[in-house]
C-alpha angles and dihedrals in degrees: 000000000000114000115216123213111271106188096188096049091043088049090051093052091051090051090050093048090049089050094050091042092056089050087052092227118190109213119190112192123194122190098013089150087071088066100100118239093211141003131049126304139162109237106207113194138185114251114218100132142006100263102060095100091057091045094052092044089049096054090039092055092045089050103047108346091249123149122224121217105214122206104226136177115273097245089072091059092047090064118092127255092003095062092057093047090050093053093046087055089053094241113157122244113220117202102205090210096050112023099163096092093051090047093052091048092051092048086052092051096045093051089049090059101263129140112236119201118213136172104217094196089065092221146027115291109224090193090061089231126112112267126208109295128231113237095235096099091054094044089048093055093043097051094040092047092232132125128260112240107201115204131183120200122195127182096027093103087069088068099053132335146155122284095006134086104222119206135219086252088062095048106040110093089354112176114230125191118197117184118192114200128207120279115276113215114217116190122209088246094055119112105246093217092054089044092051091049088055089050094050089049091053094045092051090052091051089049092055087051091051094049092046093051092046112113101214127077109241101195113134089003123134092225090056120090120241096249093056093050100269133127101240123124117280115246090256094050087044090055094045089049091053093049089053093047091052091050090053092048091049091051092048089052094056 
């Protein structure tokens, strides 16, 4: 596949690199060789903060100069001028009430040889554990005939996340560990639920590797999950908080 020049996306990457450089981030990447140099693939990422998409694009660009087209919620595209920039960079708007158009656009892009970035949890996990995954990533890979590339990102929640005001102390020089797993093949005949279970198991294993490779002790820290000695919300508390948040949003929309 021949990649054409995309000044806006290239400019966005340059801005991101300058920003991460100013923060003196220290990324460790394990398994970068699993990022495909050509052809379509679904990039399935953990979601503990709001900067993971930029971190994964950053390391992908450094590895093989490829651009990832991310699937993002429609409200992001409705904002000016962000929406125009997102569309120019060929990211895909997802209307949560009518997702068929986004799904079709993603299939077309994958079959054209693009990398499509998705967060299968469909939202940030405030417990910093992997929630149940939606089947969309597996279904995209199966229908487009491309592999699933699982990725775990650890440390990105210290930059910006949900429900916690991060400080510059958290951000400056923050270590980030990104672990890229081996491609997962999903055949058209595979059951999407079973394929999604395989994806989740692999992402959980990659996350363990990332956490074991992390250079900071998370005991007693807000960014560390409870089962590892941190003070983050439990998965049950996180789920309850999300239910309340959705209730407040629905009430505000009336």
